[in-house]
VMD Tcl script that draws the C-alpha trace (Angstrom):
set ca {
  {-0.04 -0.31 -0.18}
  {1.33 3.38 -1.03}
  {0.75 6.37 1.49}
  {-1.69 9.13 -0.12}
  {0.44 12.22 1.62}
  {4.22 11.25 1.13}
  {3.96 8.25 -1.52}
  {5.69 6.28 0.68}
  {5.10 2.04 1.06}
  {3.34 1.07 3.85}
  {3.64 -2.44 5.05}
  {0.45 -4.90 5.47}
  {-0.74 -4.47 8.74}
  {-0.06 -0.86 9.41}
  {-2.44 1.38 10.51}
  {-0.27 4.92 9.77}
  {2.14 5.65 7.40}
  {5.58 4.74 8.93}
  {7.34 7.44 7.53}
  {4.77 10.78 7.76}
  {2.45 9.21 10.40}
  {-0.54 9.71 8.20}
  {-3.68 7.24 9.13}
  {-4.57 4.75 6.40}
  {-7.97 5.10 5.33}
  {-9.71 1.53 3.85}
  {-10.67 1.70 0.83}
  {-13.41 -0.07 -0.98}
  {-13.41 -3.77 -2.33}
  {-12.75 -2.23 -5.99}
  {-9.55 0.49 -4.49}
  {-8.17 -3.19 -3.19}
  {-8.37 -4.71 -6.65}
  {-6.61 -1.78 -8.17}
  {-3.98 -2.03 -5.77}
  {-3.35 -5.41 -6.42}
  {-2.27 -4.29 -9.95}
  {0.16 -1.82 -8.87}
  {4.01 -2.62 -9.52}
  {5.46 -3.51 -6.61}
  {8.68 -3.42 -7.97}
  {8.60 0.27 -9.53}
  {7.49 1.51 -5.72}
  {10.39 -0.13 -3.97}
  {12.52 1.88 -6.29}
  {10.66 5.39 -5.82}
  {10.47 4.86 -2.25}
  {12.64 3.30 0.36}
  {11.25 0.45 2.98}
  {11.79 1.69 6.58}
  {12.26 -0.71 9.47}
  {9.24 -1.90 10.61}
  {10.19 -1.99 14.21}
  {11.40 1.71 14.40}
  {8.60 2.72 12.80}
  {6.63 0.92 15.61}
  {8.29 3.14 18.20}
  {8.18 6.33 16.26}
  {4.41 5.72 15.98}
  {3.70 4.33 19.25}
  {1.43 6.54 21.46}
  {2.69 7.63 24.66}
  {1.14 6.54 28.08}
  {-0.07 9.14 30.35}
  {1.94 7.63 33.21}
  {5.01 8.04 31.11}
  {4.22 12.04 30.71}
  {3.47 12.22 34.50}
  {6.69 10.39 35.19}
  {8.46 13.04 32.97}
  {6.97 15.75 35.03}
  {7.89 14.49 38.19}
  {11.58 14.07 37.20}
  {11.82 17.93 36.44}
  {13.10 19.87 39.27}
  {12.16 23.52 39.90}
  {14.53 26.06 40.94}
  {14.92 27.24 44.26}
  {14.16 30.80 45.13}
  {16.46 32.93 47.07}
  {15.31 34.10 50.34}
  {15.24 38.18 50.73}
  {15.81 39.60 54.07}
  {13.40 43.09 54.59}
  {15.00 46.26 53.90}
  {14.36 48.60 57.02}
  {15.43 51.85 54.97}
  {12.70 51.27 52.72}
  {10.14 50.46 55.27}
  {10.43 53.60 57.26}
  {10.29 55.93 53.85}
  {7.42 54.06 53.12}
  {5.81 54.97 56.60}
  {7.17 58.54 55.86}
  {5.38 59.02 52.97}
  {1.88 57.70 54.24}
  {2.23 60.04 56.57}
  {2.37 62.62 54.40}
  {-0.29 61.79 52.25}
  {-2.71 61.54 55.08}
  {-1.59 64.58 56.39}
  {-2.16 66.19 53.21}
  {-5.40 64.55 52.68}
  {-6.76 66.30 55.78}
  {-4.99 69.42 54.91}
  {-7.04 69.22 51.39}
  {-10.20 68.38 52.75}
  {-10.09 71.04 55.26}
  {-9.17 73.50 52.65}
  {-12.09 72.50 50.41}
  {-14.65 72.73 52.68}
  {-13.37 76.21 53.77}
  {-13.41 77.10 50.04}
  {-17.07 75.99 49.46}
  {-18.14 77.36 53.01}
  {-20.26 80.39 52.55}
  {-19.65 81.79 55.80}
  {-15.97 81.59 56.18}
  {-15.63 83.30 52.34}
  {-17.57 86.24 53.75}
  {-15.53 86.49 56.86}
  {-12.28 86.52 54.90}
  {-13.50 88.85 52.45}
  {-14.74 91.05 55.50}
  {-11.15 90.56 57.13}
  {-9.47 91.44 53.51}
  {-11.99 94.62 53.43}
  {-11.12 95.70 56.82}
  {-7.45 95.11 55.87}
  {-7.74 97.62 53.26}
  {-6.67 95.11 50.50}
  {-10.03 95.79 48.23}
  {-9.01 94.09 45.31}
  {-8.43 90.72 47.10}
  {-11.84 91.57 48.71}
  {-13.22 91.72 45.23}
  {-11.80 88.45 44.36}
  {-13.14 86.70 47.31}
  {-16.80 88.59 47.05}
  {-17.11 87.20 43.26}
  {-16.29 83.70 44.25}
  {-18.68 84.12 47.51}
  {-21.55 84.95 45.45}
  {-21.14 81.73 43.18}
  {-21.76 80.08 46.90}
  {-24.79 82.11 47.78}
  {-26.17 85.14 45.52}
  {-27.82 86.95 48.52}
  {-27.97 90.72 49.38}
  {-25.67 90.74 51.81}
  {-22.80 89.14 49.57}
  {-23.42 92.13 47.00}
  {-23.35 95.06 48.92}
  {-19.80 93.75 50.42}
  {-18.72 93.41 46.81}
  {-20.18 96.75 45.77}
  {-18.32 98.39 49.01}
  {-15.37 96.67 47.92}
  {-15.78 98.28 44.36}
  {-16.54 101.80 45.77}
  {-13.53 101.45 48.16}
  {-11.40 100.71 45.07}
  {-12.83 103.68 43.51}
  {-14.58 101.28 40.75}
  {-17.88 103.48 40.72}
  {-19.24 101.72 37.12}
  {-18.65 98.16 38.38}
  {-20.49 99.01 41.88}
  {-23.41 100.80 40.06}
  {-23.86 97.31 38.11}
  {-23.91 95.04 41.22}
  {-26.18 97.40 43.35}
  {-28.48 97.23 40.21}
  {-28.26 93.69 40.37}
  {-29.49 93.73 43.81}
  {-32.07 95.99 43.26}
  {-33.95 93.29 41.00}
  {-33.95 91.01 43.88}
  {-34.27 93.78 46.68}
  {-36.22 96.81 45.06}
  {-37.55 98.23 48.59}
  {-33.78 98.40 50.00}
  {-33.25 102.03 50.36}
  {-29.60 101.49 51.00}
  {-28.89 100.02 47.65}
  {-30.51 103.30 46.01}
  {-28.06 105.48 48.60}
  {-24.96 103.53 47.37}
  {-25.92 104.06 44.00}
  {-26.59 107.43 44.46}
  {-23.25 108.00 46.10}
  {-21.25 106.23 43.11}
  {-23.25 108.72 40.88}
  {-22.05 111.58 43.12}
  {-18.95 110.81 43.05}
  {-18.84 110.76 39.31}
  {-20.78 114.13 39.22}
  {-23.48 111.96 37.13}
  {-26.51 114.10 37.94}
  {-28.07 112.57 35.06}
  {-27.39 108.75 36.34}
  {-29.39 110.12 39.65}
  {-32.31 111.54 37.77}
  {-32.85 108.27 35.54}
  {-32.67 106.28 38.98}
  {-34.87 108.31 40.27}
  {-37.69 108.42 37.32}
  {-37.09 104.58 36.66}
  {-37.90 103.96 40.12}
  {-41.74 105.44 39.91}
  {-40.94 105.56 43.59}
  {-42.59 108.81 45.11}
  {-40.77 108.32 48.06}
  {-37.34 107.81 46.56}
  {-38.30 111.30 44.30}
  {-39.18 113.25 47.89}
  {-35.55 111.78 49.15}
  {-33.93 113.10 46.20}
  {-35.92 115.85 45.14}
  {-33.13 118.15 44.71}
  {-32.11 115.76 41.49}
  {-35.40 115.66 40.42}
  {-36.07 117.78 37.01}
  {-39.66 117.76 35.66}
  {-40.01 118.09 32.16}
  {-41.64 121.29 30.91}
  {-45.61 121.60 29.94}
  {-46.95 122.81 26.86}
  {-50.00 125.45 26.64}
  {-51.10 123.27 23.82}
  {-51.53 119.97 23.05}
  {-50.48 118.25 20.03}
  {-52.86 118.06 16.92}
  {-54.21 119.98 13.72}
  {-55.12 123.83 14.45}
  {-56.27 126.54 11.95}
  {-54.61 129.81 13.39}
  {-53.66 128.57 16.68}
  {-52.02 131.09 19.30}
  {-48.66 130.83 20.22}
  {-47.32 127.91 22.18}
  {-46.22 128.80 25.92}
  {-43.87 126.45 28.17}
  {-43.51 126.25 31.73}
  {-41.88 124.23 34.39}
  {-41.46 124.47 38.02}
  {-38.01 125.93 40.16}
  {-35.74 128.36 38.62}
  {-33.91 126.59 36.04}
  {-34.13 127.22 32.49}
  {-36.31 125.58 29.50}
  {-34.57 124.67 26.16}
  {-35.94 124.19 23.22}
  {-36.11 123.29 19.36}
  {-38.98 123.48 16.45}
  {-36.72 121.25 14.02}
  {-37.92 117.76 15.96}
  {-33.75 117.51 17.16}
  {-33.27 116.70 20.58}
  {-32.29 120.12 22.63}
  {-29.72 120.89 24.46}
  {-28.36 123.71 26.30}
  {-26.79 124.93 23.58}
  {-30.51 125.12 22.03}
  {-32.53 128.49 21.98}
  {-33.79 129.43 25.34}
  {-37.13 129.71 25.97}
  {-38.02 133.79 26.71}
  {-41.58 133.74 25.66}
  {-44.28 132.12 23.79}
  {-43.48 130.49 20.62}
  {-45.53 131.28 17.24}
  {-46.87 128.71 14.86}
  {-46.10 128.71 10.99}
  {-47.97 126.91 8.44}
  {-47.46 123.37 7.92}
  {-45.77 121.07 10.28}
  {-44.04 122.25 13.55}
  {-42.10 120.07 15.84}
  {-41.20 121.36 19.35}
  {-38.90 119.50 21.58}
  {-38.11 121.01 25.14}
  {-36.13 120.23 28.12}
  {-35.76 121.77 31.69}
  {-32.55 122.38 33.35}
  {-32.76 122.73 37.33}
  {-30.37 124.69 39.82}
  {-28.32 121.55 40.01}
  {-28.15 121.23 36.21}
  {-30.13 118.10 36.54}
  {-31.65 117.76 33.06}
  {-35.32 116.72 32.72}
  {-36.40 114.39 29.94}
  {-37.40 115.37 26.45}
  {-40.56 116.24 25.81}
  {-41.84 116.80 22.15}
  {-45.02 118.13 20.72}
  {-46.14 118.14 17.26}
  {-48.50 120.78 15.48}
  {-50.20 120.81 11.82}
  {-51.10 124.56 11.01}
  {-53.73 124.71 8.44}
  {-54.66 128.30 7.65}
  {-58.27 127.86 5.88}
  {-56.49 126.19 2.49}
  {-58.95 126.97 -0.58}
  {-60.48 124.11 -2.13}
  {-59.50 123.23 -5.59}
  {-61.59 124.61 -8.72}
  {-63.92 122.52 -10.03}
  {-63.72 121.37 -13.52}
  {-66.51 122.40 -16.27}
  {-65.76 119.13 -18.39}
  {-64.51 115.98 -16.84}
  {-61.72 114.02 -18.43}
  {-62.76 111.43 -21.16}
  {-62.78 110.82 -25.01}
  {-65.10 113.23 -26.73}
  {-66.22 113.70 -30.58}
  {-68.25 116.86 -30.05}
  {-65.57 119.57 -28.66}
  {-66.48 121.62 -25.70}
  {-64.94 124.74 -23.80}
  {-62.23 123.88 -21.40}
  {-62.51 125.70 -17.90}
  {-63.02 125.66 -14.14}
  {-65.26 127.71 -11.75}
  {-63.80 129.13 -8.35}
  {-64.98 131.49 -5.72}
  {-64.58 135.23 -6.78}
  {-62.22 135.66 -4.32}
  {-59.83 133.40 -5.52}
  {-57.01 133.35 -8.27}
  {-56.92 130.25 -10.62}
  {-53.44 129.38 -12.55}
  {-53.03 126.91 -15.03}
  {-50.55 124.64 -17.10}
  {-51.02 122.74 -20.54}
  {-48.11 120.42 -19.96}
  {-49.20 118.30 -17.34}
  {-47.21 119.83 -14.73}
  {-48.57 121.29 -11.44}
  {-48.93 124.99 -11.63}
  {-47.63 127.80 -9.24}
  {-48.24 131.45 -8.93}
  {-45.85 132.02 -11.68}
  {-47.98 129.97 -14.35}
  {-50.46 131.44 -16.79}
  {-53.28 132.71 -14.81}
  {-56.84 131.95 -15.87}
  {-60.09 134.03 -16.94}
  {-62.10 132.65 -19.34}
  {-63.00 128.90 -21.01}
  {-60.53 127.81 -23.39}
  {-61.25 125.89 -27.21}
  {-60.64 122.53 -26.81}
  {-57.68 121.06 -28.74}
  {-57.69 118.52 -31.40}
  {-56.19 115.06 -30.14}
  {-55.24 115.01 -26.92}
  {-54.48 117.60 -23.89}
  {-54.05 118.30 -20.46}
  {-55.28 121.29 -18.20}
  {-54.07 121.67 -14.84}
  {-55.59 124.10 -12.29}
  {-55.00 125.58 -8.95}
  {-56.53 128.12 -6.98}
  {-54.69 130.66 -4.80}
  {-56.11 132.64 -1.84}
  {-55.67 136.17 -0.62}
  {-53.15 135.08 1.63}
  {-51.06 132.90 -0.63}
  {-52.56 129.86 0.46}
  {-52.75 127.22 -2.34}
  {-55.39 124.59 -3.22}
  {-54.80 121.35 -4.18}
  {-54.37 120.96 -8.16}
  {-56.81 119.59 -10.28}
  {-56.54 118.38 -13.74}
  {-58.35 117.43 -16.93}
  {-57.41 115.22 -19.55}
  {-59.15 114.66 -22.72}
  {-59.05 113.25 -26.02}
  {-61.18 115.06 -28.87}
  {-61.68 112.85 -31.92}
  {-64.64 114.18 -34.12}
  {-66.10 112.36 -36.97}
  {-65.39 114.93 -39.63}
  {-66.18 114.59 -43.51}
  {-63.56 117.31 -44.41}
  {-60.25 116.45 -44.10}
  {-58.15 118.77 -41.61}
  {-55.05 119.74 -44.26}
  {-58.06 120.43 -46.79}
  {-59.89 123.03 -44.37}
  {-56.44 124.28 -43.75}
  {-55.87 124.91 -47.68}
  {-59.50 125.93 -48.23}
  {-58.63 128.91 -45.53}
  {-55.56 130.04 -47.48}
  {-56.94 129.52 -50.98}
  {-60.13 131.90 -49.88}
  {-57.54 134.86 -48.43}
  {-55.64 134.65 -51.73}
  {-58.90 135.04 -53.91}
  {-59.56 138.04 -51.78}
  {-56.13 139.52 -52.78}
  {-54.35 139.02 -49.39}
  {-50.71 137.89 -49.20}
  {-50.20 134.59 -47.70}
  {-46.66 134.02 -48.47}
  {-44.84 132.98 -45.67}
  {-48.09 132.22 -43.71}
  {-49.21 128.95 -42.54}
  {-52.89 127.77 -41.05}
  {-53.03 125.27 -38.55}
  {-56.27 123.52 -37.54}
  {-55.67 123.32 -33.91}
  {-59.45 123.62 -32.01}
  {-62.25 122.11 -32.29}
  {-65.67 124.56 -31.55}
  {-69.19 123.59 -31.47}
  {-72.30 125.88 -31.43}
  {-75.60 124.84 -31.59}
  {-76.06 124.01 -34.99}
  {-72.21 123.06 -36.32}
  {-69.12 122.05 -35.19}
  {-65.86 123.49 -36.91}
  {-62.26 123.18 -37.28}
  {-60.69 126.20 -35.27}
  {-57.54 127.44 -37.33}
  {-54.94 129.77 -36.48}
  {-52.86 132.06 -38.66}
  {-49.27 131.89 -38.02}
  {-46.58 134.58 -39.74}
  {-43.55 132.20 -39.29}
  {-43.62 130.50 -36.20}
  {-45.63 133.29 -34.11}
  {-49.41 133.37 -34.28}
  {-50.89 136.56 -35.67}
  {-53.83 136.53 -33.22}
  {-56.38 135.88 -36.37}
  {-58.62 132.68 -36.45}
  {-60.77 131.34 -38.82}
  {-63.30 128.44 -38.88}
  {-63.98 125.60 -41.20}
  {-67.41 123.55 -40.93}
  {-66.23 119.65 -40.60}
  {-69.18 118.75 -42.61}
  {-69.93 120.95 -45.15}
  {-66.76 122.96 -45.49}
  {-68.35 126.34 -45.60}
  {-65.52 128.98 -44.53}
  {-65.76 131.72 -41.58}
  {-63.92 134.03 -39.71}
  {-63.61 133.22 -35.67}
  {-63.74 135.76 -33.08}
  {-61.99 134.45 -30.07}
  {-63.19 136.38 -27.50}
  {-66.90 136.05 -27.63}
  {-66.79 132.85 -29.56}
  {-68.59 133.72 -32.94}
  {-68.19 132.82 -36.24}
  {-69.21 135.21 -39.14}
  {-69.00 134.40 -43.09}
  {-66.49 135.52 -45.36}
}
mol new
graphics top color blue
foreach p $ca { graphics top sphere $p radius 0.5 }
foreach p [lrange $ca 0 end-1] q [lrange $ca 1 end] { graphics top cylinder $p $q radius 0.2 }
display resetview
């Protein structure tokens, strides 16, 4: 038999390969028959047959008793005995003692660090000794342990002693949030403001407190805003505005809405109001230089502004011409423009209705009172498109031809149909005569349906035949 692993020859009866120790697997009868056909001589040439007894020795399993005997025969090395070192024992004892002492000390220190009473006493001792900066540090830590009024006051007093008034004021205001009725807090804040010569701060403190007792306590630092003789509002020709305030101080004011100061106008008497909007702001500065809050009133003055004129013809598209104009009270003057702009007193003055231009046009009017007050503008926009039988250029040529036939010189003159006009029975083109670019003042009319020619009088709006 041949080993399947190392190809060595295995003698009959062996259960393991004598060379590699591989277990022999018994194959089927078919396998055995094949094995009988193997050329044994060739196998002998390729593998040396080992000694059977040596193979048995090599493959024999070792018994448990033999393994135990081998273990018993192995001798353990002997350990050396060490003697106790006294020096190291003493050092260890000292270190342990120091460690215990340190723990006790640290425990006491931590207990004191987190003790409110101990820290308060410490801060108080530092304050009494004059070491205000250290007292401030300790107080800050103290407040983290117990955020009460006593600790805040001690911190504020330390800041005050260190001349840090802004920090002291901030701490005291914080205490006021929790203890708003403690007057000693107000006293300390006022002392800080006095040290900074900040009268405005005292005034603001009193005003914000809304406490009448506090106002009486520091009445010298109270400055009351001025009062106005007339409330804000809209008026027609109102009386001048009077300002007043108690005490012997001064009133300063502005009339443009800006905030008044000591550099502003000093009130010496009633303030007259002009037409339109006026914003008056005023302050009062008392004898101690305390500035009051700013008070502001706004006045709208209307001096009987006239109503706008009324249009004779409403805006729109028209096929029949009408006279353009307005109606207004006799005591008002009316001004107008024809380019869409808002008229002023420098514009043309209206006196009578106008002819309606052919095509699109816009007329804008205003009324002006005797004292110069101007109304809102009113505008009329028109689009005149007449239904004609005679074209406009034919009408213009007819007038030119008619004048030549009567012997007039029309060379250099032009005739333009610019307006429409209607009487009770006819509708006309109204034609202007121009000498170059300047109108001569003569006007003519042509019936838009029949083509009849007329002279036209602009003043009384009448047509007469040639």
